[in-house]
N, C-alpha and C positions, 0 to 999 in steps of 0.2 A: 452442576456446573458443570458446562463444556470446558475445553482450555480452546486461547486462543493461537492457530498456527501459522507459520509459514513456509509455505516448500520452497528452499532452494533449488535452483537446477542448473546442473554447469550442461548446456547444449553441443554439440559435435562443433561447430561453427565459432565455442568459447561466448558463447551470448551466454548472460545470465537472468535466468526466468526464471523469475515469484511469483507462486501464485498462493492465493490465499477465500479462505474463508468469509466472512464478516467480521472485524473485530468488535470485542468491545468497548465501550464509551472507554473507561482509565486502563485501555493499552492502547487507544490509537494513537494517539500520538506518540510517546516510542515507536511505533512499529514503521506513522510515519520519520521520523526522523532516524531508523535504521535504514529504513528504503532509500533517502537522499544522500546517508551519508554511504552507502554501498557503492550507487549510485555515484557518486560526485569523485570516491578512491579509483571505481571501474575503468574512468571514462570513457568518453564518446558518449552515440548518440543514445534521449533515455526516451521511452516511452509505455506507455499505460493502456491498459485494453481493457473495458470491462471481460467478467465473463457472460458469457450465454446460457451457462449450463447451470446459474445459479441467480433464486431471486437477487435482488441489491432491495433495502432496507436504507433509503439516505434522509438523516435529519440534521446532516449542519455541510460547512460552506469552509471554503477556504478563499482567502481573497488574493488580489495581482501577487503579492509573495509569497502565496503556499502558505498563508499562518491562520491554524485557522478557527473559526469564529462560529464562536457560540450562537446556539439561535433557544428562543424558545418554541413546546412543541405546542 
């Protein structure tokens, strides 16, 4: 079993950069809550960019409030 990892970097300009591979379903909500809390506490603009160097396997969605929606496969 692989560990889920978030890599957090503080760039020279003060930007906080977080990078991750795919996060497992049991940890996904916790990772989302962590990232939202970090963005709220840091303030400023927040953007998300899909990684171009890693394949994405996407089986879920979020509502307009960012809440995770469960979908069947």
